[in-house]
Every structure is written in C-alpha cells, then in structure tokens.
C-alpha positions in Angstrom: 8.2 8.1 -24.3 5.9 11.3 -23.6 3.2 9.7 -21.4 3.4 8.5 -17.8 0.5 6.4 -18.1 1.0 2.8 -18.4 1.9 -0.7 -16.5 3.9 0.3 -13.4 5.6 -2.9 -13.8 7.3 -2.0 -17.0 10.3 0.2 -17.1 9.5 3.4 -19.0 11.3 6.0 -20.4 10.1 9.7 -19.8 10.6 12.9 -21.5 10.3 16.7 -20.0 7.4 18.8 -20.7 8.8 22.1 -22.2 6.5 24.5 -24.0 3.5 22.6 -24.4 5.1 19.1 -25.4 6.8 16.1 -24.0 10.3 16.9 -25.5 13.2 14.0 -26.0 16.4 15.2 -25.7 19.8 13.7 -26.2 20.4 13.1 -22.6 21.5 10.8 -19.9 19.4 9.2 -17.7 18.0 9.1 -14.1 16.9 5.6 -12.8 13.8 5.9 -10.8 13.5 2.8 -8.2 10.8 1.4 -6.2 11.9 1.8 -2.8 10.1 -1.2 -1.3 11.9 -3.6 -3.5 14.6 -1.5 -5.4 13.2 -2.6 -8.8 13.8 0.1 -11.4 10.4 1.4 -12.4 11.3 4.4 -14.9 14.1 6.3 -16.6 14.0 10.1 -16.9 16.3 12.4 -18.5 19.2 13.8 -16.4 18.5 17.3 -17.5 21.4 19.9 -18.1 21.7 23.6 -18.2 20.6 23.8 -21.7 17.5 22.0 -21.1 16.8 24.7 -18.3 17.7 27.5 -20.7 14.6 26.2 -23.1 12.2 25.8 -20.5 12.8 29.3 -19.3 12.6 30.6 -22.7 9.3 29.1 -23.1 7.7 30.0 -19.7 9.1 33.8 -20.3 7.5 33.6 -23.6 4.3 32.4 -22.5 4.0 35.1 -19.9 2.7 38.0 -21.3 -0.2 36.5 -22.8 -0.9 34.3 -19.8 -0.8 37.1 -17.4 -3.0 39.3 -19.4 -5.6 36.7 -19.3 -8.2 37.5 -16.5 -7.8 35.9 -13.0 -10.9 33.9 -13.5 -9.8 32.4 -16.5 -6.7 31.3 -15.3 -8.6 29.8 -12.2 -10.9 27.8 -14.4 -7.7 26.0 -16.1 -6.1 25.5 -12.8 -9.8 23.8 -11.6 -9.9 21.8 -14.5 -6.6 20.4 -13.7 -7.5 19.8 -10.2 -10.6 17.6 -11.6 -8.3 15.6 -14.1 -6.0 14.8 -10.8 -9.3 13.6 -8.9 -10.7 11.5 -11.4 -6.8 9.8 -12.0 -6.4 9.7 -8.3 -6.0 5.7 -8.3 -3.4 5.9 -10.9 -1.8 8.7 -9.3 -1.8 7.4 -5.8 -0.1 4.2 -7.1 2.6 6.1 -8.8 3.4 8.2 -5.4 3.6 4.8 -3.8 6.0 3.1 -6.4 8.1 5.7 -6.4 8.4 7.2 -2.8 7.0 4.3 -0.7 4.4 5.4 1.3 1.6 3.4 2.2 -1.1 3.6 -0.2 -4.0 5.0 1.9 -1.4 7.8 2.8 -0.9 8.4 -1.0 -4.4 8.7 -1.8 -4.5 11.2 1.1 -1.7 13.1 -1.0 -3.7 13.3 -4.0 -6.7 14.8 -2.2 -4.3 17.3 -0.9 -3.4 18.1 -4.1 -6.7 18.5 -5.3 -7.4 20.6 -2.5 -4.4 22.7 -3.2 -5.4 23.6 -6.7 -9.1 24.2 -5.8 -8.0 26.7 -3.2 -5.8 28.5 -5.3 -8.6 28.8 -7.8 -10.8 30.6 -5.1 -8.3 33.1 -4.7 -8.6 34.4 -8.4 -11.7 37.1 -7.4 -9.5 38.1 -4.2 -6.6 39.8 -5.8 -7.2 43.1 -4.9 -5.2 46.5 -4.2 -5.6 49.8 -2.4 -6.3 53.4 -3.1 -4.5 55.5 -0.6 -5.4 59.1 0.3 -2.5 61.7 -1.3 -1.2 64.5 0.7 -1.3 66.4 -2.8 -4.3 67.8 -4.4 -5.9 66.0 -7.7 -3.9 62.9 -6.6 -4.3 59.6 -5.2 -2.0 56.8 -4.5 -2.7 53.3 -6.1 -1.1 50.1 -4.8 -1.4 47.0 -7.3 -0.8 43.4 -7.1 1.2 41.9 -10.6 2.7 38.5 -10.9 6.3 38.1 -10.6 6.8 36.5 -14.0 8.7 33.1 -14.6 8.5 31.4 -11.0 10.8 28.2 -10.5 9.2 25.5 -8.2 11.6 23.0 -6.7 9.9 20.2 -4.7 11.0 17.6 -2.1 10.6 13.8 -2.4 8.5 13.1 0.8 5.4 14.6 -0.9 6.0 14.8 -5.0 2.7 15.5 -6.3 1.2 17.7 -3.1 4.2 19.8 -3.1 3.7 20.6 -6.8 0.3 21.4 -6.6 0.8 23.4 -3.5 3.0 25.6 -5.6 1.9 25.8 -9.2 -1.7 26.1 -8.0 -1.0 29.7 -6.6 1.5 30.7 -9.1 -0.4 30.0 -12.0 -3.7 31.6 -10.8 -1.7 34.8 -9.7 -0.8 34.9 -13.5 2.9 33.6 -13.2 4.0 31.0 -15.6 6.0 27.9 -13.9 9.1 25.8 -14.3 8.8 22.9 -12.0 11.8 20.5 -11.1 11.0 17.8 -8.7 13.4 16.0 -6.9 15.5 13.2 -9.0 14.5 10.7 -6.3 10.4 11.1 -7.3 10.1 13.0 -10.7 7.3 10.8 -12.0 4.3 12.6 -10.0 5.7 15.8 -11.6 5.4 14.8 -15.1 1.9 13.1 -14.3 0.8 16.6 -13.7 2.2 17.7 -16.7 0.4 15.1 -18.8 -2.9 16.1 -17.3 -2.2 20.0 -17.6 -1.7 19.3 -21.1 -4.9 17.1 -21.3 -6.7 19.8 -19.9 -5.8 22.8 -22.2 -2.9 24.7 -20.8 -1.3 27.1 -23.4 2.4 26.2 -24.2 5.1 27.4 -21.9 2.5 28.2 -19.1 3.7 25.2 -16.9 6.8 23.4 -17.8 8.4 20.2 -16.0 11.8 19.4 -15.8 13.9 16.3 -14.6 17.4 16.1 -13.4 19.8 16.7 -10.4 19.2 19.9 -8.2 23.1 21.1 -8.4 22.7 21.0 -12.2 19.2 22.0 -13.5 17.8 23.4 -10.2 20.9 25.8 -10.1 20.7 26.9 -13.8 17.0 27.8 -13.0 17.4 30.0 -10.1 20.4 31.7 -11.6 18.9 32.1 -14.9 18.4 35.8 -15.5 14.5 35.2 -16.6 13.4 33.6 -13.6 12.0 36.0 -10.8 10.9 34.0 -8.0 12.3 30.9 -6.6 9.9 28.6 -4.2 11.4 25.6 -2.8 10.8 22.8 -0.5 13.6 20.8 0.7 16.5 20.6 3.1 18.1 23.3 5.0 21.5 22.4 3.1 19.9 22.7 -0.5 18.1 25.9 0.8 21.3 27.7 1.4 22.7 26.9 -1.7 19.4 28.1 -3.3 19.9 31.4 -1.2 23.7 31.9 -2.5 22.6 31.1 -6.1 19.7 33.5 -6.2 21.8 36.2 -4.4 23.5 37.6 -7.2 20.5 38.8 -9.0 18.6 39.7 -5.6 16.0 36.7 -6.5 12.8 36.5 -4.4 13.1 33.4 -2.6 10.8 31.5 -0.7 12.0 28.4 1.5 10.2 25.9 3.2 12.9 23.8 4.7 14.0 21.3 7.5 12.6 21.1 11.1 13.1 19.7 14.5 9.4 19.8 16.3 9.2 19.6 20.1 6.5 17.5 21.4 5.8 18.9 24.7 3.6 16.5 27.2 2.7 18.4 30.4 1.3 16.7 33.6 -1.9 17.7 33.2 -2.5 16.5 29.6 -4.7 13.5 28.4 -2.0 11.1 28.2 -3.9 8.8 25.6 -4.6 11.6 23.1 -1.2 12.6 23.5 0.1 9.5 22.7 -2.0 9.0 19.6 -1.0 12.3 18.6 2.7 11.6 19.1 2.5 8.3 17.0 0.9 9.9 14.0 3.0 12.9 13.9 6.2 10.7 14.1 5.7 7.8 12.0 3.2 8.6 9.4 5.4 8.7 5.9 8.0 6.6 7.8 8.6 10.0 9.8 9.7 11.9 6.5 7.5 14.8 7.1 9.1 18.2 8.2 6.7 19.0 10.6 7.1 15.5 12.5 7.6 15.1 16.4 11.4 15.1 16.5 11.9 15.2 19.9 9.5 14.7 22.8 9.7 16.6 26.2 7.7 14.8 29.0 6.8 16.2 32.2 8.4 13.9 34.5 5.3 13.0 36.6 3.8 11.3 33.6 7.0 10.4 31.7 7.0 6.7 32.5 3.1 6.4 31.8 3.5 8.1 28.6 6.4 6.1 27.4 4.8 2.9 28.4 2.0 3.4 26.3 3.9 4.9 23.3 6.5 2.1 23.3 3.5 -0.2 23.2 1.6 1.7 20.4 5.2 2.0 18.3 5.5 -2.1 18.8 1.9 -2.3 17.1 2.9 -0.6 13.8 2.9 -2.9 11.0 5.9 -2.7 8.5 5.2 -4.3 5.0 4.3 -3.8 1.3 3.4 -0.3 1.1 0.3 -1.4 -1.5 -1.0 -3.5 1.2 -1.7 -0.6 3.1 0.5 -1.1 6.3 1.5 1.5 9.1 5.1 1.9 7.9 6.5 1.6 4.3 10.1 1.7 3.4 12.5 4.8 3.6 12.9 6.6 0.4 16.4 5.4 -0.4 19.6 3.6 0.9 21.1 6.8 1.8 18.5 7.8 3.7 18.9 4.5 5.8 22.5 5.2 6.3 21.9 8.7 7.6 19.2 7.7 10.3 21.2 4.8 11.3 24.2 6.9 11.6 22.1 9.5 14.2 20.7 6.7 15.9 24.3 5.0 16.6 25.7 8.4 17.7 22.7 9.4 19.7 23.6 5.8 21.7 27.2 6.6 21.9 26.2 10.0 23.5 24.3 8.2 26.3 20.9 7.6 24.9 18.8 4.7 26.4 17.2 2.5 24.2 13.6 1.9 24.9 12.6 -0.1 21.7 15.7 -1.3 19.4 15.1 -0.6 15.8 17.1 0.2 12.7 17.6 -1.3 9.2 15.7 -4.4 8.1 17.5 -6.6 5.6 16.3 -10.0 6.0 13.3 -12.3 4.8 10.6 -10.0 3.2 13.0 -7.1 3.7 16.3 -8.4 2.0 15.4 -5.9 -1.0 14.2 -2.3 -0.4 15.1 0.5 2.3 13.4 -0.7 5.4 13.7 0.4 8.9 12.0 -0.6 12.1 11.1 2.1 14.7 13.5 3.2 17.3 12.6 4.8 20.6 15.2 6.3 22.6 15.5 8.3 25.8 18.1 10.8 26.6 18.9 13.3 29.6 20.9 15.8 27.4 19.1 18.0 25.0 22.7 18.4 23.1 22.3 14.9 22.2 22.5 14.1 18.4 19.0 12.7 18.2 17.6 16.2 19.9 19.6 18.5 17.8 19.5 16.8 14.1 16.5 16.4 11.9 16.3 12.5 11.6 13.4 12.4 9.1 12.9 8.8 9.9 11.3 6.3 12.3 13.0 7.5 15.3 11.3 8.8 18.6 13.5 10.7 21.2 12.1 11.5 24.5 13.5 13.9 27.4 12.0 14.2 30.7 11.5 17.8 32.0 10.5 19.3 35.6 8.3 22.2 34.6 6.7 24.2 31.6 9.3 26.6 31.9 11.9 24.1 31.5 10.0 22.4 28.7 10.0 25.8 26.7 13.5 26.7 27.2 14.7 23.1 25.5 11.9 23.4 23.1 13.6 26.6 21.9 17.2 25.3 22.0 17.1 24.9 18.2 18.4 26.4 15.3 15.3 25.1 13.4 11.8 27.1 13.7 8.9 25.3 11.6 6.6 23.5 14.0 5.9 22.9 17.8 3.6 20.7 19.5 2.0 21.1 23.1 -0.4 19.0 25.3 -1.9 20.5 28.4 -5.0 21.2 29.9 -3.9 24.7 31.3 -5.9 27.4 29.3 -3.0 29.8 30.5 -0.2 27.5 28.8 -2.1 27.3 25.7 -2.4 31.3 25.5 1.1 31.5 26.5 2.4 29.1 23.8 2.2 31.4 20.8 4.6 34.1 22.4 7.0 31.6 24.1 7.4 29.0 21.5 9.6 30.4 18.7 8.3 28.4 15.7 6.0 29.2 12.8 3.4 26.8 13.0 2.1 25.5 16.5 -0.2 22.3 17.1 -2.1 22.8 20.7 -3.4 19.6 21.8 -3.7 18.0 18.5 -1.3 16.1 15.7 -0.2 17.4 12.6 -1.6 18.1 9.4 -1.8 21.9 8.2 -4.8 23.2 6.6 -5.1 24.9 3.2 -6.5 28.2 4.5 -3.8 28.5 7.1 -0.1 29.9 6.6 2.7 27.1 6.7 5.9 28.9 7.4 9.2 28.3 9.3 11.4 30.5 11.2 15.2 30.3 11.4 16.8 27.6 9.7 13.5 26.4 8.4 12.9 28.9 5.7 11.9 32.1 4.7 8.4 33.3 3.4 5.7 30.5 3.5 2.8 28.7 1.7 -1.1 28.2 1.8 -3.8 30.6 2.4 -4.1 34.4 2.0 -0.7 34.8 2.9 0.9 32.2 0.8 -1.2 33.2 -2.7 0.0 36.9 -2.1 3.5 35.7 -1.7 3.1 34.9 -5.6 2.3 38.6 -6.4 4.6 41.8 -6.2 3.2 45.4 -5.6 3.5 48.4 -7.6 2.7 52.0 -6.2 1.4 54.5 -8.7 1.1 58.1 -7.7 -1.9 59.4 -9.8 -2.1 63.3 -10.3 -4.8 64.6 -12.7 -4.2 68.3 -12.0 
C-alpha cells in the first residue's frame, strides 16, 4: 500500500517513497511493532542498496530545477508541509505513540515541534546571504556566495521519529538541497507519513525521498554513494563512528548529533524544589530516551539527603501505563533496549552502587506484553561507575555527592561525551563561570531541558560534529564559494 493513513489496529504493508511516488519493490519486509504490547502494526520494505541507488538518482536529477527555484518558493512548499502536519496532528501523534511508545501528550508535543522546525526553516529563506569583500587589486571585488550542497542524506533516530525528520528536511530543502530520508527501522512510519503529506502538498518528484530498511545496508549505501554530498545523522555514537568511516573515502561533509551523558549539578544554594522538578523532567520524559537527558546527578553534600528524599518521592509518584492513556512513563522502545539498561543497572550495583529505589523490567500483569521498565534510583561514590560513564538512555537516575563547585565541574567533565549539562545554583559567579568551565555544547542553567528552535543544538567530543537549529544550523546546509571578480 502507498498510504500510511488507516486503522492503526490493522497490519498495513507500506511502500518506499521515491521520485514522487510510493513504489512497491520486490523486497523482504521489516516488522514494526507496538512497544506497549508487541503487536505487529505494520510491515515496511527492508530496503537494499539498489533501492538506495534509485532514490539517489531521483534526488540527483531533481536537484537542478529545485535549487534554481527562488528560496522563498521552496519555503512556501515547506510551509504547506508544516500546515499539513498541523492539520493531521491527531493521527500523527497516535502514529508516534504506536510505533515508538511515548505517552500521547508527549507525542502531541513532538508533532508541534515538527511544525515549529518546518516553519522556522521556511523563515530562513529571505536570510540566505553572501558577502562582498574589498580586494587588494584595482577594479576587483571578492564575492562570497552560499550554495546548496546537492543531495542530502538524513538519517534519524527512533526516539523522536517525526520531529527529527522535520528538523533535518526543513532547512535542507529551503536551502535548495534535495533529501533522502531514512528513519530508524524500529520507527519508520513517521517518515513515511511525512512523505505522504509532502506528496499531497505538491513537492516535485525526487525532491524528498523516504526509504525504509536497515542502516548498515540502505544507510551505508546512501553515505557511500558518489552522488550524495552531505550526511546529517542523529543517533548513537557507535553508529556515528561507522558513518564517519563510510563517508571518509569521498571526504563527505558529515553532521552528527550523537549520544550524551549529561551531568546535572545541584549546589548548596540551589532552589531544591525547582531542581528536583527539573531533574525529574530531564530524566524521565520519553522514558529517559533523550540525548540531552539528566544522566548523572552531582549533589552538593550539604543538600544531597534533602534532594534525594524529594527526588525519590517524586519518582515513586510517576505513573506507568498505556501511553495512549497519557501516563508519565510509557514502554521502552524495544526488548533490546530493556536488556541493555538492565545490564547497566546490574553492573552499577555490582560496582558498589546503593539502591534508593529498585526498578527494572516489568513482566507481570498488565505488563506481561511490551517492553516495560519501572524507574531505578542509584547512588555511587565512584565517578567511574558504569551508570556514571555509559549512556543509559532509560529510566535510571544515578547520584553522586560532591564537596564543592570545583569538584562538581571536575567530575562533570570526566566523560568522553559533550552534548549537554545542567547546573542549579543561586550564585551569579558560578552561572557566569559555567560556560567556560563546562565542556559541553549545550548548557541548561537553572532550568530543565528542551532546546529552542532559534538556538544551536550541538555536541562536543563523542557527542558529534556540526549541529542543528537556528541560523547556525541552517547555514550548515549551505556551502561557500569565493569569486574574485575583476573588470579591468
């Protein structure tokens, strides 16, 4: 079937969207399951290298006419897509919850974010600019222009399948590139939904193509193909390294938004209630499956007991249940994820962690089907503990006590990741020092997570290269050309 519209209780076989149409290929299928109950909700093509080649050919062919359109015309189509997403918000939110598992209110928030990403990208159309620089020679000037790269490969993670797609395709298209979108095989339906809406609002054939299948097959071919020019990927650090290697032979431009291990520092002068509330939101939203999540808490020794008492009480109050009923915590996205998180908990305890709240896999009663976990709260005394060094990406909060601000900064920076960090303090000096002392691309000072579309979402170290959002993110989809214009 070409359409992703329909009863989500029925198993529907979907097609890839290539060159302006939904194409049925002779291909194996990938099963899409509902993580809340393990029911099969869809089948999508398990794409092969040949399917990637066909999509690249279509995108390459469409690039010339698309890039020659005035940017404002490209933006108008992106705005039409944003409006189509907004109108279809209810169905899209249900689709996200069905394939990914986040509570329905959070899925609605993801749809709103997708609309915002697309609208903000469209607003950049009239801001594409260049420079004229004085030359050292008579009758000459130096002109610096911005041009689209060509065919962009957009690879997205499973934790925000709709928003991450919009975050990439919006600016890429407005900048004049054509796009090949490959969502994670666990959550491919959101990308196909965007393809259907793009087709409905009138995008020309080949401008946006949406494939399905596995990253090591379809994704690798897209990255290695000689006619793709820029790779933008959100996902794990492991996958980012593989993409970097695959892109190296042709020196592709690569933008990677990868894993994180965000420290959450609470000093002795912090507003404890505000810090607890922010720590809960930053740890347990989307069942802890956010790259900017509160992954490790550093608590000043004088307030640690007070903070942990309130924090554990708040965690106990979180509801776990059917994500369509809008609980606090839905399921993890897959069985493999449950196994991974459980193994980290077990190793952390074996390495000496104290258990403040015992959680872990839920397998009985209402949770006998699905990938469920209850929250775990740990405390460690060694910053080398597994829960303090490895990205958990699940409902596990781990705390460590520190003696002062200097120690908090030292242990916060003791990581190979560099995506985000949090600090709660009333000290203006500490707040002013934080940007130069915390080695992370994104800081949340006296607030919880949630980046703004006009900001710049960027990671340092093993958390990635490049970045997204705002003027800096948009500019990443344009390359520069210098012309020495002499009229003597």
